[in-house]
C-alpha positions as CSV (number, residue, x, y, z in Angstrom):
1,X,4.8,-2.3,-15.1
2,X,2.6,0.9,-16.3
3,X,1.0,0.9,-19.6
4,X,3.3,4.0,-21.0
5,X,6.1,1.8,-20.0
6,X,7.7,4.2,-17.6
7,X,8.2,2.5,-14.2
8,X,5.6,0.8,-12.3
9,X,1.9,1.9,-12.0
10,X,0.1,2.6,-9.0
11,X,-1.3,-1.1,-8.7
12,X,2.0,-2.5,-8.6
13,X,3.2,0.2,-5.8
14,X,0.5,-1.2,-3.6
15,X,1.2,-4.6,-4.2
16,X,4.8,-4.0,-3.3
17,X,3.4,-2.3,-0.5
18,X,1.2,-5.2,0.9
19,X,4.2,-7.6,0.3
20,X,6.7,-5.2,2.6
21,X,3.9,-5.1,5.0
22,X,3.1,-9.0,5.6
23,X,6.4,-9.5,5.9
24,X,7.4,-7.0,8.6
25,X,4.2,-7.9,10.5
26,X,5.0,-12.1,9.7
27,X,8.3,-11.1,11.3
28,X,6.7,-9.7,14.4
29,X,4.2,-12.4,14.9
30,X,7.3,-15.1,14.4
31,X,9.6,-13.1,16.7
32,X,6.7,-12.8,19.4
33,X,5.9,-16.7,19.1
34,X,9.8,-17.6,19.1
35,X,10.3,-15.4,22.5
36,X,7.3,-16.8,24.4
37,X,7.8,-20.7,23.6
38,X,11.6,-20.2,23.4
39,X,12.9,-18.0,25.2
40,X,16.5,-17.2,24.5
41,X,17.3,-13.6,24.8
42,X,19.7,-13.8,21.7
43,X,17.1,-15.2,19.4
44,X,14.6,-12.6,20.6
45,X,17.0,-9.9,20.1
46,X,17.6,-10.8,16.4
47,X,13.8,-10.8,15.8
48,X,12.9,-7.6,17.0
49,X,16.0,-6.1,14.8
50,X,14.6,-7.9,12.0
51,X,11.5,-6.7,13.0
52,X,12.5,-3.4,13.3
53,X,14.4,-3.3,9.9
54,X,11.4,-4.9,7.6
55,X,8.9,-2.6,9.4
56,X,11.4,0.6,8.0
57,X,11.8,-0.6,4.8
58,X,7.5,-0.7,4.7
59,X,7.2,2.5,6.7
60,X,9.7,4.0,4.0
61,X,8.7,2.6,1.1
62,X,4.8,3.9,1.7
63,X,6.2,7.4,2.4
64,X,8.2,7.5,-0.9
65,X,5.3,6.5,-2.8
66,X,2.7,8.5,-1.2
67,X,0.5,6.0,0.2
68,X,-1.3,6.7,3.4
69,X,-1.1,4.9,6.4
């Protein structure tokens, strides 16, 4: 929390962005590994959908908080 007690500070926002980015990246890697090793089409489609969702949330979070890409 910010020092003045009003919302999140810049460091908190950057930490949250880092966590969301790691989740999106980890989801992409897991989908790629699962598709390459298991090769099940429904699993791959679900993984791509989840990766897209997490990536969208990360990009939206960065845009709302004025964080550069």
